[in-house]
C-alpha positions as CSV (number, residue, x, y, z in Angstrom):
1,X,66.8,117.1,151.9
2,X,65.2,113.7,151.6
3,X,65.1,113.2,147.8
4,X,67.8,111.0,146.3
5,X,70.6,113.2,144.7
6,X,73.0,111.9,142.2
7,X,75.9,114.3,141.2
8,X,77.2,113.5,137.8
9,X,80.2,115.4,136.5
10,X,82.8,114.9,133.8
11,X,86.5,115.0,134.4
12,X,86.6,118.0,131.9
13,X,84.0,119.9,133.8
14,X,84.9,123.6,134.3
15,X,86.4,124.8,137.6
16,X,83.2,126.5,138.5
17,X,80.9,123.6,137.9
18,X,83.4,121.3,139.7
19,X,83.2,123.6,142.7
20,X,79.4,123.2,142.6
21,X,79.5,119.6,142.4
22,X,81.9,119.4,145.3
23,X,79.6,121.5,147.5
24,X,76.7,119.2,146.6
25,X,78.7,116.1,147.4
26,X,79.9,117.5,150.7
27,X,76.5,118.9,152.0
28,X,73.8,116.8,150.6
29,X,73.3,113.7,152.9
30,X,73.7,110.4,151.0
31,X,74.4,112.1,147.7
32,X,75.8,109.8,145.1
33,X,78.6,110.9,142.8
34,X,79.8,109.7,139.4
35,X,82.8,111.0,137.5
36,X,82.7,110.4,133.8
37,X,86.3,110.4,132.3
38,X,86.7,112.8,129.4
39,X,83.3,114.3,129.7
40,X,82.5,118.1,130.1
41,X,79.6,120.3,129.8
42,X,78.2,118.7,126.6
43,X,78.1,115.2,128.4
44,X,74.7,114.2,127.0
45,X,76.0,114.5,123.5
46,X,79.6,113.5,123.8
47,X,79.2,110.7,126.4
48,X,75.6,109.4,126.1
49,X,76.2,105.9,127.0
50,X,78.2,106.4,130.2
51,X,75.7,109.2,131.4
52,X,72.8,106.8,130.7
53,X,74.5,104.0,132.8
54,X,75.3,106.5,135.6
55,X,71.7,107.8,135.7
56,X,70.0,104.4,135.6
57,X,72.5,103.1,138.3
58,X,71.6,106.2,140.5
59,X,67.8,105.6,140.0
60,X,68.2,101.9,140.8
61,X,70.3,102.4,143.9
62,X,68.1,105.2,145.2
63,X,65.2,102.7,145.5
64,X,66.7,101.5,149.0
65,X,67.0,105.1,150.2
66,X,63.3,106.0,149.6
67,X,61.5,103.0,148.3
68,X,58.1,104.7,148.0
69,X,59.4,107.5,145.7
70,X,59.3,105.1,142.7
71,X,56.1,103.2,143.5
72,X,53.1,103.8,141.3
73,X,50.1,105.4,143.0
């Protein structure tokens, strides 16, 4: 996989979802990971600011991995 991957999970994520996130972190080369304290499944509603910061940080940092992915054609 060459596309940038950013795994965002909450500290209150279910055991099944945590296991999925763990597999992604271990098996996707260069995958980024962010853990948002106190967040669970409804993270976009309960923790919108930390989630937005994590996503923007992930997008910005992925520019050095594949610079052309964000360029306008």
